[in-house]
PDB file of N, CA, C, O and CB in Angstrom:
ATOM      1  N   MET A   1     -50.803  62.156-168.201  1.00  0.00           N
ATOM      2  CA  MET A   1     -51.869  61.969-166.204  1.00  0.00           C
ATOM      3  C   MET A   1     -53.438  60.116-167.108  1.00  0.00           C
ATOM      4  O   MET A   1     -53.985  60.079-168.211  1.00  0.00           O
ATOM      5  CB  MET A   1     -53.882  65.252-165.561  1.00  0.00           C
ATOM      6  N   ALA A   2     -53.480  59.578-166.499  1.00  0.00           N
ATOM      7  CA  ALA A   2     -53.916  58.262-166.752  1.00  0.00           C
ATOM      8  C   ALA A   2     -55.545  58.357-166.534  1.00  0.00           C
ATOM      9  O   ALA A   2     -56.403  57.576-166.944  1.00  0.00           O
ATOM     10  CB  ALA A   2     -53.129  57.169-165.741  1.00  0.00           C
ATOM     11  N   GLY A   3     -55.670  59.335-165.903  1.00  0.00           N
ATOM     12  CA  GLY A   3     -56.957  59.563-165.572  1.00  0.00           C
ATOM     13  C   GLY A   3     -56.989  59.775-163.556  1.00  0.00           C
ATOM     14  O   GLY A   3     -55.988  59.703-162.844  1.00  0.00           O
ATOM     15  N   TYR A   4     -58.242  60.001-163.131  1.00  0.00           N
ATOM     16  CA  TYR A   4     -58.719  59.572-161.400  1.00  0.00           C
ATOM     17  C   TYR A   4     -59.635  58.582-161.120  1.00  0.00           C
ATOM     18  O   TYR A   4     -60.334  58.314-162.098  1.00  0.00           O
ATOM     19  CB  TYR A   4     -59.425  60.710-160.613  1.00  0.00           C
ATOM     20  N   ILE A   5     -59.917  57.836-159.957  1.00  0.00           N
ATOM     21  CA  ILE A   5     -60.809  56.800-159.606  1.00  0.00           C
ATOM     22  C   ILE A   5     -61.323  57.714-158.307  1.00  0.00           C
ATOM     23  O   ILE A   5     -60.310  57.832-157.618  1.00  0.00           O
ATOM     24  CB  ILE A   5     -60.068  55.148-159.324  1.00  0.00           C
ATOM     25  N   ALA A   6     -62.100  58.211-157.839  1.00  0.00           N
ATOM     26  CA  ALA A   6     -62.923  58.986-156.717  1.00  0.00           C
ATOM     27  C   ALA A   6     -63.753  56.923-156.143  1.00  0.00           C
ATOM     28  O   ALA A   6     -64.394  56.150-156.855  1.00  0.00           O
ATOM     29  CB  ALA A   6     -64.550  60.808-157.755  1.00  0.00           C
ATOM     30  N   ASP A   7     -63.355  56.773-154.815  1.00  0.00           N
ATOM     31  CA  ASP A   7     -63.917  55.950-154.204  1.00  0.00           C
ATOM     32  C   ASP A   7     -63.876  56.237-152.764  1.00  0.00           C
ATOM     33  O   ASP A   7     -63.152  56.929-152.047  1.00  0.00           O
ATOM     34  CB  ASP A   7     -63.466  54.841-154.561  1.00  0.00           C
ATOM     35  N   GLN A   8     -65.156  55.280-152.530  1.00  0.00           N
ATOM     36  CA  GLN A   8     -65.315  56.198-150.622  1.00  0.00           C
ATOM     37  C   GLN A   8     -65.370  54.467-149.904  1.00  0.00           C
ATOM     38  O   GLN A   8     -65.885  53.555-150.551  1.00  0.00           O
ATOM     39  CB  GLN A   8     -67.684  57.651-150.116  1.00  0.00           C
ATOM     40  N   ALA A   9     -65.030  54.337-149.127  1.00  0.00           N
ATOM     41  CA  ALA A   9     -65.367  53.157-148.549  1.00  0.00           C
ATOM     42  C   ALA A   9     -66.349  53.146-147.741  1.00  0.00           C
ATOM     43  O   ALA A   9     -66.721  54.065-147.011  1.00  0.00           O
ATOM     44  CB  ALA A   9     -64.475  52.663-147.985  1.00  0.00           C
ATOM     45  N   CYS A  10     -66.919  51.790-147.892  1.00  0.00           N
ATOM     46  CA  CYS A  10     -68.801  51.445-147.669  1.00  0.00           C
ATOM     47  C   CYS A  10     -68.694  51.529-145.529  1.00  0.00           C
ATOM     48  O   CYS A  10     -69.263  52.115-144.608  1.00  0.00           O
ATOM     49  CB  CYS A  10     -69.486  48.843-148.630  1.00  0.00           C
ATOM     50  N   TYR A  11     -67.746  50.666-145.704  1.00  0.00           N
ATOM     51  CA  TYR A  11     -67.098  50.742-143.804  1.00  0.00           C
ATOM     52  C   TYR A  11     -65.938  50.477-143.617  1.00  0.00           C
ATOM     53  O   TYR A  11     -65.311  50.052-144.588  1.00  0.00           O
ATOM     54  CB  TYR A  11     -67.659  49.714-142.675  1.00  0.00           C
ATOM     55  N   ASP A  12     -65.203  50.638-142.252  1.00  0.00           N
ATOM     56  CA  ASP A  12     -64.258  50.577-141.997  1.00  0.00           C
ATOM     57  C   ASP A  12     -63.241  49.763-141.920  1.00  0.00           C
ATOM     58  O   ASP A  12     -62.017  49.812-141.796  1.00  0.00           O
ATOM     59  CB  ASP A  12     -64.390  50.874-141.483  1.00  0.00           C
ATOM     60  N   GLY A  13     -64.115  48.971-142.032  1.00  0.00           N
ATOM     61  CA  GLY A  13     -62.888  47.404-142.454  1.00  0.00           C
ATOM     62  C   GLY A  13     -63.197  47.005-143.810  1.00  0.00           C
ATOM     63  O   GLY A  13     -63.538  45.857-144.093  1.00  0.00           O
ATOM     64  N   ALA A  14     -63.040  48.256-144.929  1.00  0.00           N
ATOM     65  CA  ALA A  14     -63.398  47.624-146.148  1.00  0.00           C
ATOM     66  C   ALA A  14     -61.508  47.974-146.939  1.00  0.00           C
ATOM     67  O   ALA A  14     -60.771  48.912-146.637  1.00  0.00           O
ATOM     68  CB  ALA A  14     -65.163  48.583-147.036  1.00  0.00           C
ATOM     69  N   PHE A  15     -61.317  47.223-147.617  1.00  0.00           N
ATOM     70  CA  PHE A  15     -60.449  46.492-148.807  1.00  0.00           C
ATOM     71  C   PHE A  15     -60.643  46.721-149.875  1.00  0.00           C
ATOM     72  O   PHE A  15     -61.016  45.664-150.383  1.00  0.00           O
ATOM     73  CB  PHE A  15     -60.465  45.277-148.939  1.00  0.00           C
ATOM     74  N   ARG A  16     -60.616  48.108-151.182  1.00  0.00           N
ATOM     75  CA  ARG A  16     -60.475  48.047-152.280  1.00  0.00           C
ATOM     76  C   ARG A  16     -60.164  47.708-152.685  1.00  0.00           C
ATOM     77  O   ARG A  16     -59.231  48.373-153.136  1.00  0.00           O
ATOM     78  CB  ARG A  16     -60.360  48.361-152.669  1.00  0.00           C
ATOM     79  N   LEU A  17     -60.221  46.426-153.220  1.00  0.00           N
ATOM     80  CA  LEU A  17     -58.623  46.075-154.514  1.00  0.00           C
ATOM     81  C   LEU A  17     -59.017  47.521-156.117  1.00  0.00           C
ATOM     82  O   LEU A  17     -58.238  47.998-156.943  1.00  0.00           O
ATOM     83  CB  LEU A  17     -58.920  43.302-155.649  1.00  0.00           C
ATOM     84  N   ASP A  18     -59.942  47.663-155.985  1.00  0.00           N
ATOM     85  CA  ASP A  18     -60.572  48.229-157.039  1.00  0.00           C
ATOM     86  C   ASP A  18     -59.264  49.359-157.150  1.00  0.00           C
ATOM     87  O   ASP A  18     -58.486  49.487-158.095  1.00  0.00           O
ATOM     88  CB  ASP A  18     -62.295  48.783-156.731  1.00  0.00           C
ATOM     89  N   VAL A  19     -59.293  49.989-156.091  1.00  0.00           N
ATOM     90  CA  VAL A  19     -58.383  51.185-155.666  1.00  0.00           C
ATOM     91  C   VAL A  19     -57.218  50.655-155.928  1.00  0.00           C
ATOM     92  O   VAL A  19     -56.823  51.308-156.894  1.00  0.00           O
ATOM     93  CB  VAL A  19     -58.444  51.724-154.190  1.00  0.00           C
ATOM     94  N   VAL A  20     -56.231  49.691-155.609  1.00  0.00           N
ATOM     95  CA  VAL A  20     -55.127  49.128-155.421  1.00  0.00           C
ATOM     96  C   VAL A  20     -54.805  48.804-157.404  1.00  0.00           C
ATOM     97  O   VAL A  20     -53.816  49.197-158.022  1.00  0.00           O
ATOM     98  CB  VAL A  20     -55.360  47.673-154.140  1.00  0.00           C
ATOM     99  N   GLU A  21     -56.023  47.977-157.997  1.00  0.00           N
ATOM    100  CA  GLU A  21     -55.538  48.001-159.230  1.00  0.00           C
ATOM    101  C   GLU A  21     -55.646  49.685-160.212  1.00  0.00           C
ATOM    102  O   GLU A  21     -55.247  49.714-161.376  1.00  0.00           O
ATOM    103  CB  GLU A  21     -56.400  46.748-159.878  1.00  0.00           C
ATOM    104  N   ALA A  22     -56.107  50.701-159.668  1.00  0.00           N
ATOM    105  CA  ALA A  22     -56.227  52.013-160.257  1.00  0.00           C
ATOM    106  C   ALA A  22     -54.553  52.390-160.361  1.00  0.00           C
ATOM    107  O   ALA A  22     -53.712  52.658-161.219  1.00  0.00           O
ATOM    108  CB  ALA A  22     -57.250  53.137-159.229  1.00  0.00           C
ATOM    109  N   MET A  23     -54.681  52.207-158.783  1.00  0.00           N
ATOM    110  CA  MET A  23     -52.680  52.477-158.542  1.00  0.00           C
ATOM    111  C   MET A  23     -51.489  51.712-159.482  1.00  0.00           C
ATOM    112  O   MET A  23     -50.368  51.780-159.986  1.00  0.00           O
ATOM    113  CB  MET A  23     -52.148  51.782-156.818  1.00  0.00           C
ATOM    114  N   GLU A  24     -52.819  50.869-159.254  1.00  0.00           N
ATOM    115  CA  GLU A  24     -50.904  49.956-159.888  1.00  0.00           C
ATOM    116  C   GLU A  24     -51.163  49.998-161.774  1.00  0.00           C
ATOM    117  O   GLU A  24     -50.497  49.285-162.525  1.00  0.00           O
ATOM    118  CB  GLU A  24     -50.695  47.214-159.138  1.00  0.00           C
ATOM    119  N   SER A  25     -51.929  50.685-162.123  1.00  0.00           N
ATOM    120  CA  SER A  25     -51.794  51.046-163.359  1.00  0.00           C
ATOM    121  C   SER A  25     -51.229  52.235-163.582  1.00  0.00           C
ATOM    122  O   SER A  25     -50.441  52.365-164.519  1.00  0.00           O
ATOM    123  CB  SER A  25     -52.832  50.999-163.915  1.00  0.00           C
ATOM    124  N   GLY A  26     -51.485  53.074-162.915  1.00  0.00           N
ATOM    125  CA  GLY A  26     -51.049  54.807-162.494  1.00  0.00           C
ATOM    126  C   GLY A  26     -52.356  55.512-162.995  1.00  0.00           C
ATOM    127  O   GLY A  26     -52.416  56.371-163.875  1.00  0.00           O
ATOM    128  N   THR A  27     -53.263  55.051-162.357  1.00  0.00           N
ATOM    129  CA  THR A  27     -54.554  55.831-162.221  1.00  0.00           C
ATOM    130  C   THR A  27     -54.390  56.733-161.229  1.00  0.00           C
ATOM    131  O   THR A  27     -53.706  56.193-160.360  1.00  0.00           O
ATOM    132  CB  THR A  27     -55.756  55.027-161.927  1.00  0.00           C
ATOM    133  N   GLN A  28     -54.736  58.069-160.860  1.00  0.00           N
ATOM    134  CA  GLN A  28     -54.530  58.520-159.605  1.00  0.00           C
ATOM    135  C   GLN A  28     -55.677  58.309-158.794  1.00  0.00           C
ATOM    136  O   GLN A  28     -56.689  58.075-159.455  1.00  0.00           O
ATOM    137  CB  GLN A  28     -54.161  59.826-159.607  1.00  0.00           C
ATOM    138  N   VAL A  29     -55.806  58.318-157.722  1.00  0.00           N
ATOM    139  CA  VAL A  29     -56.867  58.218-156.615  1.00  0.00           C
ATOM    140  C   VAL A  29     -56.968  58.953-155.428  1.00  0.00           C
ATOM    141  O   VAL A  29     -56.110  59.279-154.608  1.00  0.00           O
ATOM    142  CB  VAL A  29     -56.872  57.095-156.167  1.00  0.00           C
ATOM    143  N   ILE A  30     -58.456  59.202-155.498  1.00  0.00           N
ATOM    144  CA  ILE A  30     -59.312  59.592-154.437  1.00  0.00           C
ATOM    145  C   ILE A  30     -60.218  59.283-153.869  1.00  0.00           C
ATOM    146  O   ILE A  30     -61.381  59.143-154.247  1.00  0.00           O
ATOM    147  CB  ILE A  30     -59.629  60.257-154.502  1.00  0.00           C
ATOM    148  N   VAL A  31     -59.271  59.010-151.892  1.00  0.00           N
ATOM    149  CA  VAL A  31     -60.467  58.056-151.102  1.00  0.00           C
ATOM    150  C   VAL A  31     -60.597  58.328-149.877  1.00  0.00           C
ATOM    151  O   VAL A  31     -59.593  58.488-149.182  1.00  0.00           O
ATOM    152  CB  VAL A  31     -60.269  56.572-151.053  1.00  0.00           C
ATOM    153  N   MET A  32     -61.686  58.423-149.429  1.00  0.00           N
ATOM    154  CA  MET A  32     -61.644  58.347-148.147  1.00  0.00           C
ATOM    155  C   MET A  32     -61.149  58.429-147.361  1.00  0.00           C
ATOM    156  O   MET A  32     -60.390  57.534-147.736  1.00  0.00           O
ATOM    157  CB  MET A  32     -61.792  57.909-147.868  1.00  0.00           C
ATOM    158  N   ASN A  33     -60.670  58.748-146.227  1.00  0.00           N
ATOM    159  CA  ASN A  33     -59.808  58.406-145.016  1.00  0.00           C
ATOM    160  C   ASN A  33     -60.874  57.209-144.005  1.00  0.00           C
ATOM    161  O   ASN A  33     -61.649  57.651-143.156  1.00  0.00           O
ATOM    162  CB  ASN A  33     -59.386  60.120-144.061  1.00  0.00           C
ATOM    163  N   ARG A  34     -60.784  56.219-144.186  1.00  0.00           N
ATOM    164  CA  ARG A  34     -61.419  54.911-144.032  1.00  0.00           C
ATOM    165  C   ARG A  34     -60.920  53.650-144.238  1.00  0.00           C
ATOM    166  O   ARG A  34     -60.095  53.414-145.120  1.00  0.00           O
ATOM    167  CB  ARG A  34     -62.320  54.881-144.681  1.00  0.00           C
ATOM    168  N   GLY A  35     -61.490  52.571-143.264  1.00  0.00           N
ATOM    169  CA  GLY A  35     -60.759  51.210-143.728  1.00  0.00           C
ATOM    170  C   GLY A  35     -59.399  51.103-144.028  1.00  0.00           C
ATOM    171  O   GLY A  35     -58.670  51.069-143.037  1.00  0.00           O
ATOM    172  N   SER A  36     -58.999  51.058-144.829  1.00  0.00           N
ATOM    173  CA  SER A  36     -57.274  50.119-144.870  1.00  0.00           C
ATOM    174  C   SER A  36     -56.799  51.305-145.801  1.00  0.00           C
ATOM    175  O   SER A  36     -55.655  51.213-146.246  1.00  0.00           O
ATOM    176  CB  SER A  36     -57.088  48.020-145.842  1.00  0.00           C
ATOM    177  N   MET A  37     -57.432  52.228-146.087  1.00  0.00           N
ATOM    178  CA  MET A  37     -57.056  53.349-147.476  1.00  0.00           C
ATOM    179  C   MET A  37     -55.594  53.869-146.680  1.00  0.00           C
ATOM    180  O   MET A  37     -54.463  53.587-147.077  1.00  0.00           O
ATOM    181  CB  MET A  37     -58.573  55.064-147.854  1.00  0.00           C
ATOM    182  N   PRO A  38     -55.955  54.782-145.333  1.00  0.00           N
ATOM    183  CA  PRO A  38     -54.827  55.111-144.764  1.00  0.00           C
ATOM    184  C   PRO A  38     -53.452  54.326-144.897  1.00  0.00           C
ATOM    185  O   PRO A  38     -52.429  54.912-144.543  1.00  0.00           O
ATOM    186  CB  PRO A  38     -55.165  55.179-143.590  1.00  0.00           C
ATOM    187  N   GLU A  39     -53.387  53.227-145.315  1.00  0.00           N
ATOM    188  CA  GLU A  39     -52.373  52.568-145.256  1.00  0.00           C
ATOM    189  C   GLU A  39     -51.848  52.192-146.446  1.00  0.00           C
ATOM    190  O   GLU A  39     -50.759  51.638-146.592  1.00  0.00           O
ATOM    191  CB  GLU A  39     -52.551  51.676-144.559  1.00  0.00           C
ATOM    192  N   LEU A  40     -52.953  52.620-147.674  1.00  0.00           N
ATOM    193  CA  LEU A  40     -52.500  51.985-148.944  1.00  0.00           C
ATOM    194  C   LEU A  40     -51.808  53.350-149.453  1.00  0.00           C
ATOM    195  O   LEU A  40     -50.847  53.077-150.171  1.00  0.00           O
ATOM    196  CB  LEU A  40     -53.815  51.264-150.006  1.00  0.00           C
ATOM    197  N   ILE A  41     -52.007  54.739-149.298  1.00  0.00           N
ATOM    198  CA  ILE A  41     -52.291  55.727-149.452  1.00  0.00           C
ATOM    199  C   ILE A  41     -50.892  56.754-149.027  1.00  0.00           C
ATOM    200  O   ILE A  41     -50.790  57.389-147.977  1.00  0.00           O
ATOM    201  CB  ILE A  41     -53.545  55.788-148.793  1.00  0.00           C
ATOM    202  N   LEU A  42     -50.479  56.736-149.486  1.00  0.00           N
ATOM    203  CA  LEU A  42     -48.450  57.003-148.966  1.00  0.00           C
ATOM    204  C   LEU A  42     -48.137  58.969-149.450  1.00  0.00           C
ATOM    205  O   LEU A  42     -47.654  59.944-148.874  1.00  0.00           O
ATOM    206  CB  LEU A  42     -46.795  55.424-150.685  1.00  0.00           C
ATOM    207  N   ASP A  43     -48.765  58.681-150.826  1.00  0.00           N
ATOM    208  CA  ASP A  43     -48.248  59.798-151.813  1.00  0.00           C
ATOM    209  C   ASP A  43     -49.171  60.759-151.952  1.00  0.00           C
ATOM    210  O   ASP A  43     -50.268  60.415-152.393  1.00  0.00           O
ATOM    211  CB  ASP A  43     -47.916  59.339-153.190  1.00  0.00           C
ATOM    212  N   GLU A  44     -48.989  61.867-151.685  1.00  0.00           N
ATOM    213  CA  GLU A  44     -50.363  62.861-151.868  1.00  0.00           C
ATOM    214  C   GLU A  44     -50.359  63.559-153.070  1.00  0.00           C
ATOM    215  O   GLU A  44     -51.419  64.018-153.495  1.00  0.00           O
ATOM    216  CB  GLU A  44     -50.524  64.010-150.761  1.00  0.00           C
ATOM    217  N   GLU A  45     -49.512  63.677-153.563  1.00  0.00           N
ATOM    218  CA  GLU A  45     -48.540  63.799-155.261  1.00  0.00           C
ATOM    219  C   GLU A  45     -49.589  63.143-155.882  1.00  0.00           C
ATOM    220  O   GLU A  45     -50.375  63.932-156.406  1.00  0.00           O
ATOM    221  CB  GLU A  45     -46.728  62.833-155.593  1.00  0.00           C
ATOM    222  N   THR A  46     -49.964  61.611-156.045  1.00  0.00           N
ATOM    223  CA  THR A  46     -50.690  61.502-156.919  1.00  0.00           C
ATOM    224  C   THR A  46     -51.846  60.692-156.472  1.00  0.00           C
ATOM    225  O   THR A  46     -52.502  60.013-157.262  1.00  0.00           O
ATOM    226  CB  THR A  46     -50.037  61.101-157.926  1.00  0.00           C
ATOM    227  N   LYS A  47     -52.185  60.791-154.742  1.00  0.00           N
ATOM    228  CA  LYS A  47     -52.985  59.794-154.656  1.00  0.00           C
ATOM    229  C   LYS A  47     -53.596  60.792-153.215  1.00  0.00           C
ATOM    230  O   LYS A  47     -53.088  61.720-152.585  1.00  0.00           O
ATOM    231  CB  LYS A  47     -52.223  58.049-154.566  1.00  0.00           C
ATOM    232  N   PHE A  48     -54.517  60.283-153.139  1.00  0.00           N
ATOM    233  CA  PHE A  48     -55.453  61.777-151.955  1.00  0.00           C
ATOM    234  C   PHE A  48     -56.380  61.267-150.779  1.00  0.00           C
ATOM    235  O   PHE A  48     -57.193  60.454-151.218  1.00  0.00           O
ATOM    236  CB  PHE A  48     -56.859  62.900-153.003  1.00  0.00           C
ATOM    237  N   LEU A  49     -56.505  61.485-149.471  1.00  0.00           N
ATOM    238  CA  LEU A  49     -57.034  60.812-149.026  1.00  0.00           C
ATOM    239  C   LEU A  49     -57.812  62.265-148.734  1.00  0.00           C
ATOM    240  O   LEU A  49     -57.172  63.266-149.056  1.00  0.00           O
ATOM    241  CB  LEU A  49     -56.422  59.756-148.178  1.00  0.00           C
ATOM    242  N   VAL A  50     -59.261  62.481-148.098  1.00  0.00           N
ATOM    243  CA  VAL A  50     -60.093  62.671-147.727  1.00  0.00           C
ATOM    244  C   VAL A  50     -61.119  62.645-146.946  1.00  0.00           C
ATOM    245  O   VAL A  50     -61.874  61.704-147.192  1.00  0.00           O
ATOM    246  CB  VAL A  50     -60.104  62.637-148.064  1.00  0.00           C
ATOM    247  N   ASN A  51     -61.497  63.448-145.934  1.00  0.00           N
ATOM    248  CA  ASN A  51     -62.148  62.861-144.463  1.00  0.00           C
ATOM    249  C   ASN A  51     -63.744  63.559-144.464  1.00  0.00           C
ATOM    250  O   ASN A  51     -64.387  63.889-143.467  1.00  0.00           O
ATOM    251  CB  ASN A  51     -61.057  63.519-142.816  1.00  0.00           C
ATOM    252  N   SER A  52     -64.204  63.682-146.063  1.00  0.00           N
ATOM    253  CA  SER A  52     -65.640  64.238-146.196  1.00  0.00           C
ATOM    254  C   SER A  52     -66.334  64.500-147.243  1.00  0.00           C
ATOM    255  O   SER A  52     -65.724  64.025-148.200  1.00  0.00           O
ATOM    256  CB  SER A  52     -65.763  65.233-145.710  1.00  0.00           C
ATOM    257  N   VAL A  53     -67.206  64.962-147.552  1.00  0.00           N
ATOM    258  CA  VAL A  53     -67.526  65.143-149.217  1.00  0.00           C
ATOM    259  C   VAL A  53     -67.464  66.319-149.510  1.00  0.00           C
ATOM    260  O   VAL A  53     -67.351  66.862-150.609  1.00  0.00           O
ATOM    261  CB  VAL A  53     -68.850  64.725-149.778  1.00  0.00           C
ATOM    262  N   ASP A  54     -67.588  66.964-147.898  1.00  0.00           N
ATOM    263  CA  ASP A  54     -66.930  68.443-148.428  1.00  0.00           C
ATOM    264  C   ASP A  54     -65.755  68.498-149.345  1.00  0.00           C
ATOM    265  O   ASP A  54     -65.592  68.938-150.483  1.00  0.00           O
ATOM    266  CB  ASP A  54     -66.419  69.265-147.241  1.00  0.00           C
ATOM    267  N   GLU A  55     -64.888  67.824-148.352  1.00  0.00           N
ATOM    268  CA  GLU A  55     -63.625  67.906-148.847  1.00  0.00           C
ATOM    269  C   GLU A  55     -63.315  67.436-150.526  1.00  0.00           C
ATOM    270  O   GLU A  55     -62.725  67.988-151.454  1.00  0.00           O
ATOM    271  CB  GLU A  55     -62.858  67.060-147.859  1.00  0.00           C
ATOM    272  N   LEU A  56     -63.956  66.279-150.391  1.00  0.00           N
ATOM    273  CA  LEU A  56     -63.841  65.320-152.107  1.00  0.00           C
ATOM    274  C   LEU A  56     -64.729  66.367-153.354  1.00  0.00           C
ATOM    275  O   LEU A  56     -64.643  66.259-154.577  1.00  0.00           O
ATOM    276  CB  LEU A  56     -65.039  63.236-151.981  1.00  0.00           C
ATOM    277  N   GLN A  57     -65.677  67.495-152.460  1.00  0.00           N
ATOM    278  CA  GLN A  57     -65.449  68.399-153.815  1.00  0.00           C
ATOM    279  C   GLN A  57     -64.727  69.473-153.691  1.00  0.00           C
ATOM    280  O   GLN A  57     -64.887  70.245-154.636  1.00  0.00           O
ATOM    281  CB  GLN A  57     -66.622  68.918-154.413  1.00  0.00           C
ATOM    282  N   ARG A  58     -63.967  69.838-152.865  1.00  0.00           N
ATOM    283  CA  ARG A  58     -63.236  71.135-152.710  1.00  0.00           C
ATOM    284  C   ARG A  58     -61.845  70.674-153.305  1.00  0.00           C
ATOM    285  O   ARG A  58     -61.170  71.610-153.734  1.00  0.00           O
ATOM    286  CB  ARG A  58     -63.164  71.741-151.054  1.00  0.00           C
ATOM    287  N   LEU A  59     -61.221  69.268-153.428  1.00  0.00           N
ATOM    288  CA  LEU A  59     -60.207  68.457-154.045  1.00  0.00           C
ATOM    289  C   LEU A  59     -60.493  68.733-155.622  1.00  0.00           C
ATOM    290  O   LEU A  59     -59.812  69.522-156.276  1.00  0.00           O
ATOM    291  CB  LEU A  59     -60.320  66.811-153.571  1.00  0.00           C
ATOM    292  N   CYS A  60     -61.722  67.896-156.225  1.00  0.00           N
ATOM    293  CA  CYS A  60     -62.383  67.685-157.028  1.00  0.00           C
ATOM    294  C   CYS A  60     -62.244  69.273-157.788  1.00  0.00           C
ATOM    295  O   CYS A  60     -62.029  69.387-158.995  1.00  0.00           O
ATOM    296  CB  CYS A  60     -63.670  67.064-156.479  1.00  0.00           C
ATOM    297  N   ARG A  61     -62.365  70.149-157.095  1.00  0.00           N
ATOM    298  CA  ARG A  61     -63.033  71.664-157.948  1.00  0.00           C
ATOM    299  C   ARG A  61     -61.713  72.159-157.882  1.00  0.00           C
ATOM    300  O   ARG A  61     -61.482  73.157-158.565  1.00  0.00           O
ATOM    301  CB  ARG A  61     -64.431  72.888-157.111  1.00  0.00           C
ATOM    302  N   GLY A  62     -60.857  71.711-157.252  1.00  0.00           N
ATOM    303  CA  GLY A  62     -59.063  72.432-157.588  1.00  0.00           C
ATOM    304  C   GLY A  62     -58.096  71.387-158.533  1.00  0.00           C
ATOM    305  O   GLY A  62     -57.032  71.715-159.060  1.00  0.00           O
ATOM    306  N   LEU A  63     -58.758  70.013-158.610  1.00  0.00           N
ATOM    307  CA  LEU A  63     -57.728  69.142-159.535  1.00  0.00           C
ATOM    308  C   LEU A  63     -58.751  69.368-161.563  1.00  0.00           C
ATOM    309  O   LEU A  63     -58.213  69.233-162.662  1.00  0.00           O
ATOM    310  CB  LEU A  63     -57.741  66.758-158.580  1.00  0.00           C
ATOM    311  N   PHE A  64     -60.360  69.749-161.237  1.00  0.00           N
ATOM    312  CA  PHE A  64     -60.813  69.600-162.507  1.00  0.00           C
ATOM    313  C   PHE A  64     -61.932  71.451-162.437  1.00  0.00           C
ATOM    314  O   PHE A  64     -63.109  71.682-162.160  1.00  0.00           O
ATOM    315  CB  PHE A  64     -61.830  67.668-162.681  1.00  0.00           C
ATOM    316  N   PRO A  65     -60.816  72.305-162.825  1.00  0.00           N
ATOM    317  CA  PRO A  65     -61.995  73.443-162.628  1.00  0.00           C
ATOM    318  C   PRO A  65     -62.883  73.588-163.748  1.00  0.00           C
ATOM    319  O   PRO A  65     -62.634  73.472-164.947  1.00  0.00           O
ATOM    320  CB  PRO A  65     -61.425  74.882-162.400  1.00  0.00           C
ATOM    321  N   TYR A  66     -63.785  73.815-163.258  1.00  0.00           N
ATOM    322  CA  TYR A  66     -64.820  74.500-164.659  1.00  0.00           C
ATOM    323  C   TYR A  66     -64.283  75.530-165.712  1.00  0.00           C
ATOM    324  O   TYR A  66     -63.558  76.504-165.509  1.00  0.00           O
ATOM    325  CB  TYR A  66     -66.119  75.405-164.051  1.00  0.00           C
ATOM    326  N   PRO A  67     -64.634  75.229-166.483  1.00  0.00           N
ATOM    327  CA  PRO A  67     -64.108  76.728-167.874  1.00  0.00           C
ATOM    328  C   PRO A  67     -65.079  77.496-167.582  1.00  0.00           C
ATOM    329  O   PRO A  67     -66.197  77.465-167.067  1.00  0.00           O
ATOM    330  CB  PRO A  67     -64.162  76.467-169.904  1.00  0.00           C
ATOM    331  N   GLN A  68     -63.945  78.582-168.309  1.00  0.00           N
ATOM    332  CA  GLN A  68     -64.180  80.037-167.378  1.00  0.00           C
ATOM    333  C   GLN A  68     -65.534  80.041-168.706  1.00  0.00           C
ATOM    334  O   GLN A  68     -65.619  79.178-169.580  1.00  0.00           O
ATOM    335  CB  GLN A  68     -62.455  81.777-167.278  1.00  0.00           C
ATOM    336  N   LYS A  69     -66.430  81.165-168.555  1.00  0.00           N
ATOM    337  CA  LYS A  69     -67.798  81.155-169.220  1.00  0.00           C
ATOM    338  C   LYS A  69     -67.214  82.683-169.981  1.00  0.00           C
ATOM    339  O   LYS A  69     -66.797  83.692-169.412  1.00  0.00           O
ATOM    340  CB  LYS A  69     -69.486  81.156-167.971  1.00  0.00           C
ATOM    341  N   MET A  70     -67.393  82.360-171.741  1.00  0.00           N
ATOM    342  CA  MET A  70     -67.502  83.490-172.396  1.00  0.00           C
ATOM    343  C   MET A  70     -67.911  84.558-172.630  1.00  0.00           C
ATOM    344  O   MET A  70     -67.487  85.182-173.603  1.00  0.00           O
ATOM    345  CB  MET A  70     -67.597  83.414-172.843  1.00  0.00           C
TER     346      MET A  70
END
């Protein structure tokens, strides 16, 4: 796994080149379901669309669980 990038489109017309570059390099992406992102994110296995900050937090907790306390 090359890592993750989480990106939030600032407005509905946003086309984020950094997201495209991350996907090209094999980095998995998590982006808000706004602007051009729904057209770019087609594979939910390595790329994720979220509709809210709460959904982003839940997804990140699932992908990166906190270590268990000893």
